[in-house]
Structure formats: C-alpha cells, structure tokens
VOLUM-305165 format. One record per residue (C-alpha): residue in three letters; residue number from 1; x, y, z. Coordinates in steps of 0.1 Angstrom, whole numbers, m for minus. Layout:
// VOLUM-305165
+--------+-----+-------+-------+-------+
: residu : num :     u :     v :     w :
+--------+-----+-------+-------+-------+
:    Ala : NUM :     X :     Y :     Z :
...
+--------+-----+-------+-------+-------+
END
This chain:
// VOLUM-305165
+--------+-----+-------+-------+-------+
: residu : num :     u :     v :     w :
+--------+-----+-------+-------+-------+
:    Arg :   1 :   m43 :  m206 :   m76 :
:    Asp :   2 :   m51 :  m218 :   m41 :
:    Ser :   3 :   m73 :  m190 :   m25 :
:    Val :   4 :   m56 :  m193 :     9 :
:    Thr :   5 :   m19 :  m198 :     4 :
:    His :   6 :   m12 :  m178 :   m27 :
:    Pro :   7 :   m14 :  m140 :   m33 :
:    Thr :   8 :   m34 :  m127 :   m63 :
:    Ala :   9 :   m18 :  m116 :   m95 :
:    Pro :  10 :    m3 :   m81 :   m96 :
:    Ala :  11 :   m24 :   m51 :  m106 :
:    Ala :  12 :   m23 :   m37 :  m141 :
:    Pro :  13 :     2 :    m8 :  m147 :
:    Ser :  14 :   m26 :    17 :  m149 :
:    Glu :  15 :   m40 :     6 :  m115 :
:    Arg :  16 :    m6 :     6 :   m99 :
:    Ala :  17 :     0 :    42 :  m111 :
:    Ser :  18 :   m31 :    54 :   m92 :
:    Ser :  19 :   m24 :    34 :   m59 :
:    Ser :  20 :    m6 :    63 :   m43 :
:    Gly :  21 :   m36 :    86 :   m49 :
:    Lys :  22 :   m60 :    60 :   m35 :
:    Leu :  23 :   m39 :    57 :    m4 :
:    Trp :  24 :   m39 :    94 :     3 :
:    Ile :  25 :   m76 :    96 :    m2 :
:    Leu :  26 :   m81 :    67 :    22 :
:    Met :  27 :   m58 :    83 :    48 :
:    Ile :  28 :   m78 :   115 :    47 :
:    Thr :  29 :  m110 :    95 :    51 :
:    Ala :  30 :   m96 :    75 :    80 :
:    Phe :  31 :   m82 :   107 :    97 :
:    Ile :  32 :  m115 :   125 :    96 :
:    Asp :  33 :  m133 :    94 :   109 :
:    Met :  34 :  m109 :    91 :   138 :
:    Val :  35 :  m113 :   128 :   147 :
:    Gly :  36 :  m150 :   123 :   150 :
:    Leu :  37 :  m146 :    92 :   171 :
:    Leu :  38 :  m122 :   108 :   195 :
:    Met :  39 :  m145 :   138 :   199 :
:    Val :  40 :  m170 :   115 :   216 :
:    Ile :  41 :  m149 :    91 :   237 :
:    Pro :  42 :  m134 :   116 :   261 :
:    Leu :  43 :  m168 :   130 :   270 :
:    Leu :  44 :  m186 :    97 :   277 :
:    Pro :  45 :  m174 :    93 :   313 :
:    Phe :  46 :  m185 :   129 :   321 :
:    Tyr :  47 :  m219 :   123 :   305 :
:    Ala :  48 :  m223 :    91 :   325 :
:    Lys :  49 :  m212 :   108 :   357 :
:    Thr :  50 :  m239 :   135 :   351 :
:    Leu :  51 :  m265 :   108 :   350 :
:    Gly :  52 :  m252 :    94 :   383 :
:    Ala :  53 :  m237 :    63 :   368 :
:    Gly :  54 :  m208 :    45 :   385 :
:    Gly :  55 :  m176 :    30 :   373 :
:    Leu :  56 :  m191 :    m2 :   361 :
:    Val :  57 :  m216 :    16 :   339 :
:    Val :  58 :  m189 :    38 :   325 :
:    Gly :  59 :  m167 :     8 :   317 :
:    Thr :  60 :  m196 :   m10 :   301 :
:    Leu :  61 :  m204 :    21 :   281 :
:    Ile :  62 :  m169 :    22 :   268 :
:    Ser :  63 :  m167 :   m16 :   261 :
:    Ser :  64 :  m200 :   m17 :   243 :
:    Phe :  65 :  m184 :    m1 :   213 :
:    Ala :  66 :  m157 :   m28 :   212 :
:    Val :  67 :  m182 :   m56 :   216 :
:    Ala :  68 :  m203 :   m44 :   187 :
:    Gln :  69 :  m171 :   m39 :   166 :
:    Leu :  70 :  m159 :   m74 :   174 :
:    Ile :  71 :  m192 :   m90 :   163 :
:    Ser :  72 :  m196 :   m70 :   131 :
:    Ala :  73 :  m160 :   m70 :   118 :
:    Pro :  74 :  m159 :  m104 :   100 :
:    Met :  75 :  m194 :   m98 :    85 :
:    Trp :  76 :  m183 :   m64 :    72 :
:    Gly :  77 :  m152 :   m80 :    58 :
:    Arg :  78 :  m173 :  m107 :    41 :
:    Phe :  79 :  m197 :   m80 :    28 :
:    Ser :  80 :  m168 :   m60 :    13 :
:    Asp :  81 :  m154 :   m92 :    m4 :
:    Ala :  82 :  m188 :   m98 :   m21 :
:    Tyr :  83 :  m200 :   m62 :   m29 :
:    Gly :  84 :  m169 :   m40 :   m27 :
:    Arg :  85 :  m148 :   m21 :    m1 :
:    Arg :  86 :  m164 :    13 :   m10 :
:    Pro :  87 :  m200 :     4 :    m2 :
:    Ala :  88 :  m190 :   m12 :    31 :
:    Met :  89 :  m170 :    19 :    42 :
:    Leu :  90 :  m198 :    43 :    32 :
:    Val :  91 :  m224 :    23 :    51 :
:    Gly :  92 :  m201 :    22 :    81 :
:    Leu :  93 :  m196 :    60 :    80 :
:    Gly :  94 :  m234 :    65 :    77 :
:    Ala :  95 :  m239 :    44 :   109 :
:    Ser :  96 :  m213 :    65 :   127 :
:    Gly :  97 :  m231 :    97 :   116 :
:    Ile :  98 :  m264 :    84 :   130 :
:    Ala :  99 :  m246 :    74 :   163 :
:    Tyr : 100 :  m231 :   109 :   166 :
:    Ile : 101 :  m266 :   126 :   163 :
:    Val : 102 :  m280 :   102 :   189 :
:    Phe : 103 :  m251 :   111 :   212 :
:    Ala : 104 :  m256 :   148 :   207 :
:    Phe : 105 :  m291 :   147 :   220 :
:    Ala : 106 :  m289 :   117 :   244 :
:    Leu : 107 :  m289 :   138 :   276 :
:    Ser : 108 :  m321 :   156 :   266 :
:    Leu : 109 :  m340 :   125 :   257 :
:    Pro : 110 :  m364 :   106 :   281 :
:    His : 111 :  m339 :    77 :   289 :
:    Pro : 112 :  m305 :    93 :   284 :
:    Leu : 113 :  m284 :    63 :   295 :
:    Phe : 114 :  m302 :    40 :   270 :
:    Phe : 115 :  m295 :    64 :   242 :
:    Leu : 116 :  m259 :    67 :   251 :
:    Phe : 117 :  m256 :    29 :   249 :
:    Leu : 118 :  m275 :    29 :   217 :
:    Ser : 119 :  m251 :    55 :   202 :
:    Arg : 120 :  m221 :    34 :   212 :
:    Ile : 121 :  m235 :     1 :   198 :
:    Val : 122 :  m245 :    17 :   165 :
:    Gln : 123 :  m211 :    34 :   162 :
:    Gly : 124 :  m193 :     1 :   171 :
:    Ala : 125 :  m212 :   m18 :   145 :
:    Gly : 126 :  m202 :     8 :   119 :
:    Gly : 127 :  m167 :     8 :   133 :
:    Gly : 128 :  m163 :   m28 :   123 :
:    Thr : 129 :  m151 :   m16 :    89 :
:    Val : 130 :  m115 :   m12 :   101 :
:    Ser : 131 :  m108 :   m46 :    84 :
:    Val : 132 :  m124 :   m33 :    52 :
:    Ile : 133 :  m100 :    m3 :    53 :
:    Gln : 134 :   m71 :   m26 :    57 :
:    Ala : 135 :   m83 :   m48 :    28 :
:    Tyr : 136 :   m86 :   m16 :     7 :
:    Val : 137 :   m50 :    m9 :    13 :
:    Ala : 138 :   m40 :   m44 :     3 :
:    Asp : 139 :   m61 :   m41 :   m29 :
:    Ala : 140 :   m46 :    m8 :   m39 :
:    Thr : 141 :    m9 :   m15 :   m32 :
:    Lys : 142 :    17 :   m39 :   m45 :
:    Pro : 143 :    25 :   m67 :   m20 :
:    Asn : 144 :    60 :   m53 :   m11 :
:    Glu : 145 :    45 :   m19 :    m3 :
:    Arg : 146 :    16 :   m30 :    19 :
:    Ala : 147 :    33 :   m28 :    53 :
:    Lys : 148 :    45 :     7 :    46 :
:    Ala : 149 :    10 :    17 :    34 :
:    Leu : 150 :    m7 :     3 :    64 :
:    Gly : 151 :    18 :    22 :    86 :
:    Trp : 152 :    10 :    54 :    69 :
:    Leu : 153 :   m27 :    47 :    74 :
:    Ser : 154 :   m21 :    41 :   111 :
:    Ala : 155 :    m1 :    73 :   113 :
:    Ala : 156 :   m32 :    92 :    99 :
:    Thr : 157 :   m55 :    77 :   125 :
:    Asn : 158 :   m30 :    85 :   152 :
:    Ala : 159 :   m31 :   121 :   141 :
:    Gly : 160 :   m69 :   120 :   145 :
:    Val : 161 :   m64 :   106 :   180 :
:    Val : 162 :   m43 :   137 :   189 :
:    Ile : 163 :   m66 :   163 :   173 :
:    Gly : 164 :  m101 :   148 :   182 :
:    Pro : 165 :  m100 :   154 :   220 :
:    Ala : 166 :   m89 :   190 :   215 :
:    Ile : 167 :  m118 :   198 :   192 :
:    Ala : 168 :  m142 :   180 :   217 :
:    Ser : 169 :  m131 :   202 :   245 :
:    Phe : 170 :  m134 :   234 :   224 :
:    Ser : 171 :  m169 :   225 :   210 :
:    His : 172 :  m182 :   214 :   244 :
:    Asn : 173 :  m178 :   250 :   256 :
:    Leu : 174 :  m203 :   260 :   230 :
:    Gly : 175 :  m230 :   237 :   245 :
:    Pro : 176 :  m235 :   199 :   252 :
:    His : 177 :  m250 :   192 :   218 :
:    Trp : 178 :  m221 :   206 :   198 :
:    Pro : 179 :  m195 :   178 :   200 :
:    Gly : 180 :  m219 :   152 :   187 :
:    Met : 181 :  m233 :   175 :   160 :
:    Ile : 182 :  m198 :   186 :   148 :
:    Ala : 183 :  m188 :   149 :   147 :
:    Ala : 184 :  m219 :   141 :   127 :
:    Leu : 185 :  m211 :   170 :   103 :
:    Leu : 186 :  m176 :   158 :    99 :
:    Cys : 187 :  m190 :   123 :    91 :
:    Ala : 188 :  m214 :   137 :    65 :
:    Leu : 189 :  m185 :   156 :    49 :
:    Asn : 190 :  m164 :   125 :    50 :
:    Ile : 191 :  m192 :   105 :    32 :
:    Leu : 192 :  m194 :   132 :     4 :
:    Phe : 193 :  m156 :   132 :     1 :
:    Ala : 194 :  m155 :    94 :    m2 :
:    Leu : 195 :  m183 :    94 :   m27 :
:    Arg : 196 :  m165 :   119 :   m49 :
:    Tyr : 197 :  m129 :   108 :   m46 :
:    Leu : 198 :  m126 :    73 :   m32 :
:    Pro : 199 :  m128 :    47 :   m60 :
:    Glu : 200 :  m136 :    10 :   m56 :
:    Ser : 201 :  m104 :   m11 :   m51 :
:    His : 202 :  m118 :   m46 :   m51 :
:    Asp : 203 :  m117 :   m65 :   m84 :
:    Ala : 204 :  m152 :   m73 :   m99 :
:    Asn : 205 :  m143 :  m109 :  m107 :
:    Ala : 206 :  m131 :  m115 :   m71 :
:    Arg : 207 :  m165 :  m101 :   m59 :
:    Leu : 208 :  m183 :  m126 :   m81 :
:    Arg : 209 :  m162 :  m155 :   m68 :
:    Thr : 210 :  m171 :  m145 :   m32 :
:    Arg : 211 :  m208 :  m144 :   m39 :
:    Gly : 212 :  m206 :  m178 :   m55 :
:    Gly : 213 :  m188 :  m192 :   m25 :
:    Arg : 214 :  m198 :  m202 :    10 :
:    Ala : 215 :  m227 :  m185 :    29 :
:    Pro : 216 :  m214 :  m156 :    51 :
:    Phe : 217 :  m218 :  m174 :    84 :
:    Asp : 218 :  m202 :  m206 :    71 :
:    Ala : 219 :  m173 :  m186 :    58 :
:    Val : 220 :  m167 :  m168 :    91 :
:    Ala : 221 :  m169 :  m200 :   111 :
:    Arg : 222 :  m145 :  m217 :    87 :
:    Val : 223 :  m119 :  m190 :    93 :
:    Ala : 224 :  m125 :  m185 :   130 :
:    Trp : 225 :  m121 :  m223 :   138 :
:    Thr : 226 :   m91 :  m232 :   117 :
:    Asp : 227 :   m59 :  m252 :   117 :
:    Phe : 228 :   m31 :  m234 :   135 :
:    Arg : 229 :    m7 :  m249 :   110 :
:    Gln : 230 :   m21 :  m227 :    83 :
:    Pro : 231 :    m1 :  m195 :    78 :
:    Tyr : 232 :   m31 :  m172 :    80 :
:    Ala : 233 :   m41 :  m188 :   114 :
:    Arg : 234 :    m6 :  m182 :   129 :
:    Leu : 235 :    m6 :  m146 :   116 :
:    Ile : 236 :   m40 :  m139 :   131 :
:    Trp : 237 :   m28 :  m153 :   165 :
:    Met : 238 :     5 :  m133 :   163 :
:    Tyr : 239 :   m15 :  m101 :   157 :
:    Ser : 240 :   m40 :  m109 :   185 :
:    Val : 241 :   m15 :  m119 :   211 :
:    Gly : 242 :     8 :   m89 :   204 :
:    Leu : 243 :   m21 :   m65 :   203 :
:    Gly : 244 :   m36 :   m77 :   236 :
:    Ala : 245 :    m3 :   m75 :   254 :
:    Tyr : 246 :     3 :   m40 :   240 :
:    Tyr : 247 :   m30 :   m25 :   250 :
:    Gly : 248 :   m35 :   m46 :   281 :
:    Val : 249 :   m10 :   m26 :   302 :
:    Asn : 250 :   m20 :     9 :   291 :
:    Ala : 251 :   m39 :    17 :   323 :
:    Leu : 252 :   m12 :     2 :   344 :
:    Ile : 253 :    15 :    23 :   328 :
:    Ile : 254 :    m5 :    54 :   339 :
:    Leu : 255 :    m7 :    41 :   375 :
:    Tyr : 256 :    30 :    33 :   373 :
:    Leu : 257 :    38 :    69 :   362 :
:    Ser : 258 :    16 :    83 :   390 :
:    Arg : 259 :    32 :    61 :   416 :
:    His : 260 :    69 :    66 :   407 :
:    Phe : 261 :    71 :    99 :   387 :
:    Asp : 262 :    43 :   120 :   403 :
:    Val : 263 :    23 :   122 :   371 :
:    Thr : 264 :   m12 :   137 :   376 :
:    Glu : 265 :   m43 :   144 :   355 :
:    Asn : 266 :   m28 :   177 :   345 :
:    Ser : 267 :     4 :   162 :   331 :
:    Ile : 268 :    m6 :   127 :   318 :
:    Gly : 269 :   m15 :   143 :   285 :
:    Phe : 270 :    21 :   149 :   277 :
:    Phe : 271 :    28 :   112 :   280 :
:    Phe : 272 :     1 :   104 :   254 :
:    Met : 273 :    15 :   132 :   231 :
:    Tyr : 274 :    50 :   117 :   234 :
:    Ile : 275 :    38 :    82 :   226 :
:    Gly : 276 :    15 :    93 :   198 :
:    Gly : 277 :    41 :   115 :   182 :
:    Leu : 278 :    67 :    87 :   182 :
:    Ser : 279 :    41 :    63 :   167 :
:    Ile : 280 :    35 :    87 :   138 :
:    Val : 281 :    72 :    93 :   132 :
:    Phe : 282 :    81 :    56 :   133 :
:    Arg : 283 :    53 :    46 :   109 :
:    Leu : 284 :    60 :    74 :    84 :
:    Phe : 285 :    98 :    73 :    83 :
:    Leu : 286 :   111 :    40 :    97 :
:    Leu : 287 :    86 :    12 :    88 :
:    Gly : 288 :    90 :    15 :    50 :
:    Pro : 289 :   128 :    14 :    49 :
:    Ala : 290 :   128 :   m15 :    74 :
:    Val : 291 :   105 :   m35 :    53 :
:    Asp : 292 :   124 :   m27 :    21 :
:    Lys : 293 :   157 :   m39 :    37 :
:    Leu : 294 :   145 :   m68 :    58 :
:    Gly : 295 :   111 :   m79 :    45 :
:    Glu : 296 :    79 :   m82 :    65 :
:    Val : 297 :    88 :  m113 :    85 :
:    Arg : 298 :   121 :  m100 :    98 :
:    Thr : 299 :   106 :   m66 :   104 :
:    Ala : 300 :    78 :   m82 :   124 :
:    Arg : 301 :   103 :  m101 :   145 :
:    Leu : 302 :   124 :   m70 :   151 :
:    Gly : 303 :    92 :   m52 :   162 :
:    Ala : 304 :    82 :   m80 :   185 :
:    Leu : 305 :   117 :   m79 :   201 :
:    Ala : 306 :   116 :   m41 :   206 :
:    Leu : 307 :    80 :   m42 :   220 :
:    Gly : 308 :    88 :   m71 :   243 :
:    Cys : 309 :   120 :   m55 :   256 :
:    Gly : 310 :   102 :   m22 :   261 :
:    Leu : 311 :    74 :   m37 :   281 :
:    Gly : 312 :    97 :   m59 :   301 :
:    Leu : 313 :   120 :   m31 :   311 :
:    Val : 314 :    93 :    m6 :   322 :
:    Pro : 315 :    92 :   m18 :   358 :
:    Leu : 316 :   130 :   m13 :   362 :
:    Thr : 317 :   130 :    24 :   352 :
:    Ala : 318 :   118 :    35 :   387 :
:    Tyr : 319 :   151 :    22 :   401 :
:    Val : 320 :   174 :    38 :   375 :
:    Lys : 321 :   172 :    75 :   383 :
:    Leu : 322 :   201 :    96 :   369 :
:    Thr : 323 :   193 :   125 :   392 :
:    Ser : 324 :   168 :   138 :   416 :
:    Leu : 325 :   158 :   167 :   393 :
:    Pro : 326 :   122 :   161 :   382 :
:    Ala : 327 :   129 :   173 :   347 :
:    Ile : 328 :   155 :   146 :   341 :
:    Ser : 329 :   146 :   117 :   364 :
:    Trp : 330 :   121 :   104 :   340 :
:    Leu : 331 :   147 :   101 :   311 :
:    Pro : 332 :   153 :    63 :   316 :
:    Phe : 333 :   116 :    57 :   314 :
:    Ala : 334 :   113 :    79 :   283 :
:    Val : 335 :   140 :    59 :   265 :
:    Val : 336 :   125 :    25 :   275 :
:    Ile : 337 :    89 :    34 :   267 :
:    Ala : 338 :   100 :    46 :   232 :
:    Leu : 339 :   106 :     9 :   224 :
:    Val : 340 :    69 :     2 :   228 :
:    Pro : 341 :    56 :    24 :   199 :
:    Leu : 342 :    87 :    14 :   179 :
:    Gly : 343 :    79 :   m22 :   183 :
:    Ala : 344 :    42 :   m17 :   176 :
:    Ser : 345 :    50 :     4 :   145 :
:    Leu : 346 :    72 :   m23 :   130 :
:    Asn : 347 :    52 :   m54 :   141 :
:    Phe : 348 :    15 :   m49 :   135 :
:    Pro : 349 :    15 :   m34 :   100 :
:    Ser : 350 :    40 :   m61 :    89 :
:    Val : 351 :    19 :   m90 :   103 :
:    Thr : 352 :   m12 :   m75 :    86 :
:    Ala : 353 :     7 :   m71 :    53 :
:    Leu : 354 :    18 :  m108 :    55 :
:    Leu : 355 :   m18 :  m118 :    61 :
:    Ser : 356 :   m29 :  m100 :    29 :
:    Arg : 357 :    m2 :  m121 :    10 :
:    Val : 358 :   m13 :  m156 :    22 :
:    Val : 359 :   m51 :  m152 :    15 :
:    Gly : 360 :   m70 :  m149 :   m18 :
:    Glu : 361 :   m82 :  m115 :   m30 :
:    Asn : 362 :  m118 :  m127 :   m29 :
:    Glu : 363 :  m115 :  m134 :     9 :
:    Arg : 364 :   m91 :  m107 :    20 :
:    Gly : 365 :  m118 :   m87 :    39 :
:    Leu : 366 :  m131 :  m117 :    56 :
:    Tyr : 367 :   m98 :  m128 :    70 :
:    Met : 368 :   m88 :   m93 :    81 :
:    Gly : 369 :  m122 :   m90 :    98 :
:    Val : 370 :  m115 :  m122 :   118 :
:    Gln : 371 :   m81 :  m108 :   127 :
:    Gln : 372 :   m98 :   m77 :   141 :
:    Thr : 373 :  m122 :   m98 :   161 :
:    Tyr : 374 :   m95 :  m119 :   176 :
:    Gly : 375 :   m74 :   m88 :   183 :
:    Gly : 376 :  m104 :   m71 :   199 :
:    Ile : 377 :  m111 :  m102 :   221 :
:    Ala : 378 :   m75 :  m100 :   233 :
:    Arg : 379 :   m79 :   m63 :   241 :
:    Val : 380 :  m109 :   m72 :   263 :
:    Ile : 381 :   m95 :  m102 :   281 :
:    Tyr : 382 :   m59 :   m92 :   286 :
:    Pro : 383 :   m65 :   m61 :   308 :
:    Leu : 384 :   m84 :   m84 :   332 :
:    Ile : 385 :   m54 :  m107 :   333 :
:    Ala : 386 :   m30 :   m78 :   338 :
:    Gly : 387 :   m52 :   m64 :   366 :
:    Ile : 388 :   m54 :   m97 :   385 :
:    Ala : 389 :   m16 :  m102 :   381 :
:    Ser : 390 :    m9 :   m67 :   394 :
:    Asp : 391 :   m31 :   m72 :   425 :
:    His : 392 :   m17 :  m106 :   434 :
:    Phe : 393 :    19 :  m107 :   421 :
:    Gly : 394 :    30 :   m71 :   422 :
:    Glu : 395 :    31 :   m41 :   398 :
:    Ala : 396 :    59 :   m56 :   376 :
:    Ser : 397 :    42 :   m89 :   368 :
:    Pro : 398 :    18 :   m76 :   341 :
:    Phe : 399 :    46 :   m60 :   322 :
:    Trp : 400 :    68 :   m92 :   323 :
:    Ile : 401 :    38 :  m114 :   314 :
:    Ser : 402 :    30 :   m90 :   285 :
:    Ala : 403 :    66 :   m91 :   274 :
:    Gly : 404 :    66 :  m129 :   274 :
:    Phe : 405 :    34 :  m130 :   253 :
:    Val : 406 :    49 :  m106 :   227 :
:    Leu : 407 :    82 :  m125 :   225 :
:    Ser : 408 :    63 :  m157 :   220 :
:    Thr : 409 :    50 :  m144 :   187 :
:    Ile : 410 :    85 :  m146 :   173 :
:    Val : 411 :    83 :  m184 :   177 :
:    Met : 412 :    48 :  m185 :   161 :
:    Gly : 413 :    62 :  m169 :   130 :
:    Ser : 414 :    93 :  m190 :   127 :
:    Gln : 415 :    83 :  m207 :    94 :
:    Leu : 416 :    67 :  m177 :    76 :
:    Gly : 417 :    99 :  m165 :    59 :
:    Lys : 418 :    88 :  m178 :    24 :
:    Tyr : 419 :    60 :  m152 :    24 :
:    Ser : 420 :    83 :  m123 :    30 :
:    Ser : 421 :    87 :   m97 :     2 :
:    Arg : 422 :   124 :  m104 :     0 :
:    Thr : 423 :   122 :  m142 :    m2 :
:    Ser : 424 :    88 :  m152 :   m14 :
:    Glu : 425 :    87 :  m175 :   m44 :
:    Phe : 426 :    53 :  m160 :   m52 :
:    Glu : 427 :    67 :  m125 :   m52 :
:    Ile : 428 :    93 :  m135 :   m77 :
:    Glu : 429 :    65 :  m148 :   m99 :
:    Ala : 430 :    46 :  m116 :   m95 :
:    Leu : 431 :    76 :   m95 :  m105 :
:    Ala : 432 :    80 :  m116 :  m136 :
:    Asp : 433 :    43 :  m111 :  m145 :
:    Glu : 434 :    48 :   m73 :  m139 :
:    Ala : 435 :    78 :   m73 :  m163 :
:    Thr : 436 :    57 :   m91 :  m189 :
:    Asp : 437 :    29 :   m65 :  m185 :
:    Glu : 438 :    53 :   m36 :  m189 :
:    Ala : 439 :    68 :   m52 :  m220 :
:    Arg : 440 :    34 :   m56 :  m236 :
:    Ala : 441 :    25 :   m20 :  m228 :
:    Ala : 442 :    57 :    m8 :  m244 :
:    Glu : 443 :    49 :   m27 :  m276 :
+--------+-----+-------+-------+-------+
END
C-alpha cells in the first residue's frame, strides 16, 4: 500500500478488544499531565512581576513554551514512529517533571528569570509529545472511531484545565515552592502509572519500516514542504488555519466582554468555566453521534460552519440586548459564543482523525507532529494579525476575519469525501478484512 494515501490494515480482534481500555488509560495520563501544566501557567505572570519584569518579558516567558513545543513536535512524532509511542510519552513526562522542579525553586536561585525561562523551554520540549498522544489514539482505535476518541481525549485535557488552576491557588498558600513540587510529584506518579498500565500501541513492523526510511530531518522537511494537492497537506492546513483563527481572538473576546458587559477580573472565570464545560459536553456526547451519522468530512464542515458563524456573530451581540437586567442582558452573547466550542469540538478532532486515515502507520506520528507545528505557528501569528486589525479597523474586524478564515477551510476540504468513514473505499476494504478475521477466529 501507498504509505501516504492509504490507511493501514485493521487491528486484530484481540487488539480491538483492548482499545477502549487503552484509551481510558491514555485519558487519565493526559488529564494528570494537563493538571500539572495548568498549575504552573497561572503563576508565571505573578512570578515575573515579583522579579520586576514587564509585559514583554511575561509574554516572552509564556510564548517560550510554545516555541519549544513547535520545534520539538515533528521530531517527537518521528521518534515515536521509529521507537514507539510509549517511550516518547515517558521521556516527555520526565522532561516536564524536571521543568516543574526547576520552576519550584527558580525564585530562590541566583538568576531566577533565567531559570524560569529554562523551566518553560524544557517543559515545552517535553510538551511536543501532543502529536504522539494523538498518534497513540489513532493506533489504538478503529478508523471510524478515531474522531470520537480524540474528542474524549480533548475532554479529559479540558477537565485538567479547569482543575489545575484551582490546585495551584490552594498549593501556593502553603508556600512558593509547593505548586512546582506538587506538579512534579503528579508527573512522577503519572510516569509510574504509564509504566504500569499504558501498553505500546505502535506496531513493531511499522517501527522497523520507519527506521529503514529517510533520516529524521529529511522526513520532517519532506512533510513540511509538500504539495498542497496532497490530502494530508490540505488537512494540515485546515487544522492550522482553523486553530489559529479560534485561538487568535481569545484575548479580544475578554476585552469585548469587559467593554460591553462589565466583566472584570473577578467574574471572567465564569466565562472560562462556561466555555470549558460546553467543550467537555460537546466532545463527550455530541461528537461521536455526529461522526457516526455524517462521517468525519461532513462533521468537520459542520464544525467549521458553526465556529465561523459563532465568531462572526460575536460583535453583534452587544447590540441585541433583550433587557437592561444584568443577569439576562448577556444571554444573546451566551447563545452565540456557544457556537464556538461547538464548532471546535466537531471540527478539530474530525480533521485529525482524517489525517490519521490518509497517512501510513509508520509515519503517523511524524505527520501529526507537523500538524501540531503548523497549528502552533498559526497560534503565534494570528493574535498579532487580530491585534493589528482591532487597532486599525475596529473591534469587530478580527472576529469577521477569523470567521472568514474558518469558513475557507470548508473549501479546502471540498474533495476529501472519499476518506470519510461513511464513504471511503478503503474503509469498505477494511471492514471486509475485519469480517474475514472474525470468520477465521470463529473457525
């Protein structure tokens, strides 16, 4: 089979039977990892402020994680293709644990700002294993179940986003070292948990094929600079453009709420709880049935439509006030903004699941790593575009530009229907192979 345009053969019946258990173990691992990460992020601006750093240093401190993650993601993906998903995740968790210990004692070391940066860079390099986790899901699940499984994984990480900051605030009351030390302890427990319960998902023969292929840097360059007509290239661009547009206006939404709905530092947390709660619900209970009924391609299009409409309608909600009562005046905004997590929940897992279909098993981690890099670059660049547009063309312009970008991904994916779980000729072949395996097992 062609390693780019054809999915791999289905897993054996015994492997499929254990896929659900693997997914739950992976979800627990990802949840604990995200709790540790979110114990650190909310405290960084305060630590930098203690050292007399300004806004530029704080912003650079935050973005250093993303830059390290962008650089490392394709290499982690390639490493996992060659040597297994489990070793890559364990090394990444180990790097995070070291970073948390450095963070815990950074303020008491001779050059505290240097060590804060060091902790962020090391943690970002370890955090490049996001693509490895996605590849693990693709390995451990059947093709028509991947979008739902990726949605569940995302729901687990969203739960960690909600819980992590609360633990950080509590532990900081015990002393400045405690948030980092507790995060490191969680990381150590996570490593022990993964060592004991998380099995390898990547086929040994596929690992050997990867080791016998191109050198790592050649492979990354081949994927990064590729023909847009290739299905995997279009999927990577769809993911990146949509992700950049989605995250690029986050800060502007907060300013919009402050300007029109009197939201303050004391009440903004409720907005994030609302968005985070909806994201978890949509990924757990809506994504799976949508993919089963529509297939990944149509689900991705529906998600892009909902996300684009939600972003485009946000600037109009300030002018549609049902009443002057503060408790109800925000209702139009609440309805419109709900389209944003709905669209993201349907679109991003479906696009990633499609990517896992159109690449070979021996290069799945590599391609997903490049997808994460492109998406990360979009998350760095688009906020700058949105900020410039807001300053020069008004507060509504970033939302409308963002909506236009998201809706353009529908056009990008116009010819990907043959890779959907409902229409793919390759899926029909896989189902036939599965039926043959089951018949042989019965004999």
